[in-house]
C-alpha positions in Angstrom: 3.2 10.6 8.5 2.7 10.6 4.7 5.3 10.5 2.0 5.8 14.3 1.8 6.3 14.5 5.6 8.7 11.6 5.5 10.8 13.2 2.8 10.8 16.5 4.7 12.0 14.7 7.9 14.7 12.7 6.1 15.9 15.7 4.3 16.2 17.7 7.5 18.1 14.9 9.3 20.4 14.0 6.4 21.2 17.5 5.1 20.2 16.5 1.6 17.9 18.6 -0.5 14.3 17.6 -0.7 14.7 16.8 -4.4 17.7 14.5 -3.7 15.8 12.8 -0.8 12.8 12.3 -3.0 14.9 10.7 -5.8 16.6 8.4 -3.2 13.3 7.4 -1.7 11.8 6.6 -5.1 14.9 4.6 -6.1 14.7 2.6 -2.8 11.0 1.8 -3.3 11.7 0.7 -6.9 14.6 -1.5 -5.9 12.6 -3.2 -3.1 9.7 -3.7 -5.5 11.9 -5.2 -8.2 13.5 -7.5 -5.6 10.2 -8.7 -4.3 8.9 -9.3 -7.8 11.8 -11.6 -8.4 11.0 -13.5 -5.3 14.0 -12.2 -3.3 13.7 -10.6 0.2 15.3 -7.4 1.3 16.8 -7.4 4.9 17.7 -4.1 6.6 19.5 -5.2 9.8 17.9 -3.5 12.9 14.9 -2.3 10.8 13.2 -5.3 9.3 12.7 -7.6 6.3 10.6 -7.1 3.2 9.5 -10.5 1.8 6.9 -12.3 -0.3 4.5 -14.7 1.4 2.3 -17.2 -0.4 -1.4 -17.3 0.6 -3.1 -20.6 0.0 -6.3 -20.9 -2.0 -9.4 -20.9 0.3 -13.1 -20.8 0.4 -14.7 -17.5 1.4 -18.3 -16.1 1.6 -19.9 -13.3 -0.3 -21.3 -11.1 2.5 -24.3 -10.0 0.4 -25.5 -13.4 -0.7 -23.8 -15.7 1.8 -22.7 -17.7 -1.2 -19.4 -19.7 -1.0 -16.7 -18.4 -3.4 -13.3 -19.7 -4.1 -10.4 -17.3 -3.4 -7.4 -18.1 -5.5 -3.9 -18.6 -4.1 -1.8 -15.4 -4.2 1.7 -14.0 -3.5 1.5 -11.0 -1.1 4.2 -8.6 0.0 4.9 -8.6 3.7 7.1 -6.8 6.2 8.6 -8.4 9.3 9.9 -5.9 11.8 13.4 -6.3 13.2 14.2 -6.5 16.9 15.6 -2.9 17.1 12.4 -1.5 15.5 10.2 -3.6 17.8 12.1 -2.4 20.9 11.9 1.3 19.8 8.1 1.0 19.4 7.8 -0.5 22.9 
């Protein structure tokens, strides 16, 4: 399911127009992005939690030359599924 299909499905279930659903979806994505950029996490009970994880610096290999390279530490966005979502998928 892509973004357009998701907006169509939410619009059909909620009774909102597609334009209103699109605006709400964009606002949610922006809000979650801003919260993660500040280092906060966003918990949606029953669905899951959006959070930021820190990846440690490590040594990797260039597959073409087999030369060792240093990979810098990084902060990465992550999603941890909630119990209700996990159960629904099972």
